C-alpha positions in Angstrom: 30.7 19.0 -47.4 32.9 16.7 -49.5 32.4 16.4 -53.2 30.2 13.6 -54.5 32.5 10.7 -55.6 33.5 11.1 -59.2 32.8 14.9 -59.3 35.2 17.8 -59.1 35.3 21.4 -60.3 37.7 20.5 -63.0 38.0 23.4 -65.5 34.7 24.9 -64.3 35.0 28.5 -63.1 31.3 29.5 -63.3 31.1 30.4 -59.6 34.1 32.8 -60.1 32.0 34.5 -62.8 28.4 34.5 -61.9 28.4 35.1 -58.1 28.4 38.5 -56.5 31.2 38.6 -53.9 30.9 41.6 -51.6 34.3 41.0 -50.1 35.9 41.7 -53.5 33.3 44.3 -54.6 32.8 41.9 -57.5 29.4 42.2 -59.2 27.6 39.2 -60.6 28.7 38.3 -64.1 32.1 39.8 -63.8 35.0 37.3 -63.8 37.1 37.4 -60.6 40.5 38.9 -61.1 42.1 35.9 -59.5 40.4 33.4 -61.9 42.2 31.7 -64.8 39.5 30.5 -67.3 39.7 26.8 -67.5 42.5 26.7 -64.9 40.9 27.7 -61.6 42.0 30.2 -59.0 45.4 31.8 -59.1 45.4 32.2 -55.3 43.7 28.9 -54.5 45.8 28.1 -51.4 45.3 31.7 -50.1 41.8 32.3 -51.3 39.4 34.1 -48.9 37.1 32.3 -46.5 34.0 33.1 -48.6 35.5 31.2 -51.5 36.7 28.4 -49.2 33.2 27.9 -47.8 31.4 27.8 -51.2 30.5 24.5 -52.9 27.9 24.3 -55.6 25.1 21.7 -55.3 26.3 19.9 -58.4 29.5 19.2 -56.7 28.1 18.0 -53.4 24.6 16.6 -54.0 23.9 13.3 -55.6 20.4 14.3 -56.6 21.8 16.9 -59.1 22.3 14.9 -62.3 25.8 14.6 -63.8 24.5 16.2 -67.0 23.7 19.4 -65.0 27.4 20.2 -64.6 27.6 24.0 -64.4 30.4 24.1 -66.9 28.1 22.5 -69.5 24.8 24.1 -68.6 25.9 27.6 -67.6 23.8 27.3 -64.4 25.2 27.1 -60.9 23.0 25.5 -58.3 23.2 26.6 -54.7 21.3 27.1 -51.5 21.1 30.7 -50.3 22.3 30.6 -46.7 20.3 33.7 -45.8 16.9 32.8 -47.3 17.2 29.0 -47.7 16.1 29.5 -51.3 17.3 26.9 -53.9 19.0 29.1 -56.5 19.9 28.5 -60.2 22.4 31.3 -60.8 23.1 32.2 -64.5 25.5 34.5 -66.3 23.8 37.8 -66.7 24.9 37.7 -70.4 22.7 34.5 -70.7 19.9 35.1 -68.3 17.5 32.5 -69.5 19.7 29.4 -69.6 17.8 28.1 -66.6 14.9 27.4 -69.0 16.8 24.7 -70.8 14.6 21.5 -70.5 17.1 19.5 -68.3 17.7 22.4 -66.0 14.1 23.4 -65.8 13.0 19.9 -65.0 15.5 19.8 -62.1 14.2 23.1 -60.8 10.6 22.0 -61.1 11.4 18.8 -59.1 13.0 21.0 -56.4 9.9 23.2 -56.3 7.6 20.2 -56.1 9.7 18.9 -53.2 8.9 22.0 -51.2 11.8 24.3 -51.9 11.5 28.0 -52.8 13.2 27.9 -56.2 14.6 31.1 -57.7 16.5 31.5 -61.0 18.9 34.5 -60.9 20.9 36.4 -63.5 22.6 39.5 -62.2 19.8 41.7 -60.7 17.0 39.7 -62.3 15.2 36.8 -60.7 12.4 34.5 -61.4 10.5 32.2 -59.1 9.8 28.6 -60.3 6.5 27.2 -58.9 5.6 23.6 -58.4 2.9 23.8 -61.2 5.6 24.6 -63.7 4.9 28.3 -64.0 7.5 31.0 -63.4 7.2 34.7 -62.7 9.6 37.6 -61.9 10.7 37.5 -58.2 11.6 40.4 -56.1 
């Protein structure tokens, strides 16, 4: 899906850090060896298919506010292709950044719209419910 007009990854490399990439045996929270902080991917033109296919929700969806830029918030928004869950993926070193008021308000709106919303940080996960409560998620 093309980027929303006026949005680009820019110097954001959060996906290169927070996502688990099985093809690289890269755990969540560990920076990809091909990532240059603030500069993007060293092998961008030859990057693997898993990286080519990924686009965060902030980049492609107009309903994700500009102020929720992952580079600023530390939260990466995405749809899990296997479970269809709406994910807020955080750096395991900052597992609760999803609770920031602007981020939480966005997650709550997604939950109220009928999505299963899950905040993740490494091996930890929390479900966000439409009533504003959250609880550990398996």
